[in-house]
C-alpha positions in Angstrom: -30.8 30.9 -3.6 -29.0 27.3 -4.7 -25.9 26.6 -2.6 -23.1 24.1 -2.8 -21.4 22.3 -0.1 -18.1 20.5 -1.1 -16.5 17.5 -0.1 -15.3 16.0 2.8 -12.2 13.5 2.3 -11.3 10.5 4.1 -8.1 8.5 3.3 -7.2 4.9 3.7 -3.6 3.8 3.6 -2.8 0.3 3.1 0.0 -1.0 5.6 -1.4 -2.4 8.4 2.0 -2.2 10.5 1.9 1.5 9.7 -0.4 4.0 8.4 1.4 7.2 7.1 -0.5 10.3 7.0 -0.4 11.9 3.5 0.1 15.7 3.4 -2.9 16.1 1.0 -5.4 13.7 -0.8 -4.0 12.6 -4.3 -7.6 13.4 -5.6 -10.3 16.1 -5.4 -14.0 15.6 -5.8 -16.1 18.5 -6.0 -19.7 19.9 -7.3 -19.8 22.4 -10.0 -22.7 24.2 -11.1 -24.0 23.1 -14.5 -27.1 24.5 -16.3 -30.1 24.2 -13.6 -27.9 21.5 -11.7 -24.8 20.6 -10.9 -21.8 18.0 -12.2 -19.5 16.0 -9.8 -16.2 15.8 -10.9 -13.0 13.7 -9.8 -9.6 15.5 -10.4 -6.9 13.0 -10.0 -3.5 15.0 -10.7 -1.4 11.9 -9.3 0.6 9.3 -11.3 -1.5 6.4 -10.7 -5.3 5.4 -10.5 -7.3 5.9 -7.6 -10.5 4.2 -6.4 -13.3 6.5 -5.1 -16.5 6.1 -3.3 -18.8 9.1 -3.2 -22.1 9.7 -1.3 -24.4 12.4 -0.7 -25.4 12.9 3.0 -27.8 15.6 1.9 -29.8 15.7 -1.5 -32.4 18.0 -1.5 -34.7 18.6 -4.4 -31.9 16.9 -6.6 -31.6 13.5 -8.2 -28.4 11.8 -9.4 -28.0 10.4 -12.8 -25.8 7.6 -11.3 -26.6 4.9 -8.7 -25.4 6.1 -5.3 -23.1 5.3 -3.6 -20.8 5.9 -6.5 -18.1 3.5 -6.7 -15.5 3.9 -9.5 -11.6 4.3 -10.6 -10.3 7.5 -11.7 -7.1 7.3 -14.0 -4.1 8.9 -13.3 -3.6 12.5 -14.3 -7.5 12.5 -15.3 -10.7 14.6 -14.6 -13.6 12.3 -14.6 -17.4 13.4 -14.6 -19.1 11.1 -11.8 -22.8 12.2 -12.0 -25.1 14.9 -12.7 -27.3 16.5 -10.3 -30.6 17.5 -11.9 -33.4 19.5 -9.9 -36.5 17.2 -9.1 -38.8 20.5 -9.3 -37.2 23.2 -11.3 -39.2 25.9 -9.7 -37.5 25.1 -6.2 -34.1 25.8 -5.0 -32.0 22.6 -4.2 -28.7 21.8 -2.0 -26.5 19.0 -1.4 -23.5 17.7 0.6 -21.2 15.2 -0.7 -18.4 13.2 0.9 -15.8 10.9 -0.7 -13.4 8.1 0.2 -10.6 6.7 -1.6 -7.8 4.1 -1.8 -4.8 4.1 -4.2 -4.8 1.9 -6.8 -7.7 0.1 -8.8 -10.1 -2.0 -7.1 -10.0 -4.0 -10.2 -6.7 -5.2 -9.9 -5.6 -8.8 -9.6 -2.1 -10.1 -8.5 -0.4 -11.6 -11.4 0.3 -15.3 -10.2 3.4 -15.3 -12.2 4.9 -12.4 -10.7 8.5 -12.6 -9.2 9.8 -10.4 -6.5 13.7 -9.8 -6.1 14.9 -9.8 -2.4 15.1 -6.0 -1.4 18.7 -5.9 -0.2 21.9 -5.8 -2.1 23.7 -8.5 -3.8 26.1 -10.6 -1.4 24.3 -9.6 1.8 22.3 -12.1 3.7 19.3 -11.6 6.1 17.0 -14.0 7.9 13.2 -13.5 7.3 11.4 -12.5 10.5 7.6 -12.5 10.8 5.9 -14.2 7.9 2.7 -16.0 7.2 2.9 -19.5 8.6 4.8 -18.5 11.4 3.7 -16.9 14.8 1.9 -13.7 13.7 2.5 -10.8 16.4 1.4 -7.8 14.6 0.2 -8.9 11.0 -3.1 -9.5 12.0 -5.3 -7.1 9.5 -6.0 -8.1 5.8 -3.7 -5.7 4.6 -0.9 -7.2 6.6 -1.5 -11.0 7.0 0.7 -11.8 3.9 3.5 -9.2 4.8 7.1 -10.0 6.1 9.4 -8.4 8.6 13.3 -8.5 7.9 15.4 -7.4 10.8 18.3 -5.6 9.4 20.6 -2.8 10.8 19.4 0.9 10.4 20.7 2.2 7.2 20.9 -0.8 5.3 20.1 0.1 1.4 16.5 -1.3 0.3 15.9 -2.3 -3.2 12.9 -2.3 -5.4 11.8 -5.9 -5.5 9.7 -5.2 -8.6 9.3 -2.8 -11.4 6.7 0.0 -10.9 5.7 3.5 -10.5 6.6 5.2 -7.1 3.4 7.2 -5.9 4.1 7.7 -2.3 6.9 8.5 0.0 7.2 9.7 3.5 10.7 10.6 4.9 10.3 13.3 7.4 9.3 10.9 10.7 12.6 10.3 13.1 11.2 8.2 16.0 9.7 4.9 16.4 8.3 2.6 19.3 5.7 0.0 20.1 3.3 2.5 21.6 0.0 2.8 19.2 0.8 6.6 19.0 3.7 5.6 16.6 1.3 3.9 14.3 1.1 6.8 11.9 4.9 7.5 12.2 6.5 5.3 9.8 8.5 6.4 6.8 7.4 4.5 3.7 7.8 3.9 0.0 4.9 2.7 -2.0 4.9 1.4 -5.6 2.2 0.5 -8.1 3.1 -2.6 -10.2 2.0 -3.3 -13.6 -0.8 -5.7 -12.4 -2.1 -3.0 -10.3 -0.8 -4.3 -7.0 1.4 -2.3 -4.7 4.5 -2.9 -3.0 4.8 -1.5 0.5 8.5 -0.7 2.0 7.8 0.5 5.5 9.5 1.6 8.7 12.6 3.5 6.8 15.1 5.7 8.4 14.7 9.4 9.0 15.0 11.1 5.6 15.9 7.7 4.3 13.9 7.7 0.7 16.0 7.7 -2.3 13.1 7.8 -5.0 10.2 10.6 -5.5 6.5 10.2 -6.7 6.2 9.8 -10.1 9.4 7.9 -10.7 9.4 4.5 -12.5 12.2 2.0 -11.1 13.2 -1.3 -12.0 13.8 -4.3 -9.6 17.3 -3.5 -7.9 16.8 0.2 -7.8 18.0 1.8 -4.4 14.7 3.2 -3.0 15.6 3.9 0.6 17.3 2.8 3.8 16.1 0.7 6.5 15.1 2.4 9.7 12.9 2.0 13.0 10.4 4.6 12.4 6.7 4.3 13.4 5.2 1.3 15.3 8.4 -0.7 15.7 10.2 -2.7 18.0 13.7 -2.5 16.1 15.3 -1.9 13.0 13.6 -3.9 10.3 12.0 -3.9 6.7 8.2 -4.5 6.7 7.5 -5.4 3.2 3.9 -6.4 1.5 2.1 -6.5 -1.8 -1.4 -5.3 -1.4 -4.3 -4.5 -3.6 -7.6 -2.6 -3.4 -10.8 -4.6 -3.2 -14.4 -3.7 -3.2 -16.7 -5.3 -0.6 -20.2 -3.9 -1.5 -20.0 -0.4 -1.7 -16.9 -0.2 0.5 -13.4 -0.2 -0.5 -10.6 -1.9 1.6 -7.0 -3.1 1.1 -5.7 -6.8 1.4 -2.3 -8.4 1.3 -1.3 -11.1 -1.4 0.8 -14.0 -1.1 4.1 -13.4 -3.2 7.3 -15.2 -4.1 10.7 -14.1 -4.0 13.5 -15.3 -6.5 17.3 -15.6 -6.2 19.8 -16.7 -8.7 20.2 -17.0 -12.5 18.5 -18.9 -13.5 16.2 -18.1 -10.9 15.1 -19.9 -7.8 11.4 -19.2 -6.6 10.5 -19.4 -3.1 8.0 -18.6 -0.5 9.2 -16.5 2.5 8.7 -18.0 5.7 10.0 -17.5 9.2 13.7 -18.3 10.0 14.4 -18.5 6.3 18.2 -17.4 5.7 18.3 -16.0 2.3 21.6 -14.4 0.4 21.0 -12.1 -2.3 22.9 -13.5 -5.5 21.8 -12.7 -9.1 24.8 -13.7 -10.9 24.9 -17.6 -10.2 22.2 -20.3 -10.1 19.8 -20.2 -7.4 20.2 -22.2 -4.4 17.0 -22.8 -2.1 17.6 -20.9 1.1 17.5 -22.9 4.2 15.6 -22.4 7.5 17.9 -21.2 10.4 18.7 -23.9 12.9 19.6 -22.8 16.4 22.1 -25.3 18.2 20.1 -27.4 20.8 21.1 -26.5 24.3 23.6 -29.4 26.2 21.9 -32.0 27.5 18.5 -31.1 26.1 16.7 -34.1 24.8 16.3 -34.7 21.2 12.7 -33.6 19.7 10.6 -36.7 19.4 9.3 -37.6 15.9 5.5 -36.8 15.6 
């Protein structure tokens, strides 16, 4: 008797500072009997494309019409045939096992070099950028977080969308945080797909601090949540990163991209860096933000020029 063994799914989530668990995969990959063999189909019921890798740990008396591993992108709200499995010897029984891995977004995406990002807090408020590329890196050590920034701010501070896009993942139920590794998957997040296929990641939001829902289209300046201290975190702050999916051979991974904020009208573009004091102002011409200068202790020698 022919038999089917359906898929085991393994998900990766892109923010290295926090890896929130999804309640269920956004995509299903399964085999269905068709004629003398089977067809493998991917069902993406979500609002954004999903990149998928499919392998067959067991393939007995069957051959795949497509090269294995199968690496592809399944569009949003789509059922896609991935391959057909045909018996090598029609007189014998056959069996198979399949596994799939996925990442949100398309591995064919590329960051638009002209993209601009609004600072993710309310007009008139000022914050100092903490951990950022080019400064001392303490936790942003993985490909998915190397270009990320941390912005210390009080819990409950409104967080605004930095760029337009489609919300595709939210986590709001977590209510604790700390520096221990056990908190790594306990962060509340909002993730947004941009027009160029990159992803905006807003991490460490407060308990029940999400103000948008999956599938919602948002514009820059929309309140999407409230800052918190959930997940692996040493204090209230916003972790913000722009990431994209990449293919490395037959594997999928996620990397962060450099990005530029803008303030003012007309806009002034700048690259975030450690210690930069940034006031959100979108009604007057943009003024370049300055790096915070701490006063030198009395009696301390002046730094020498090198």
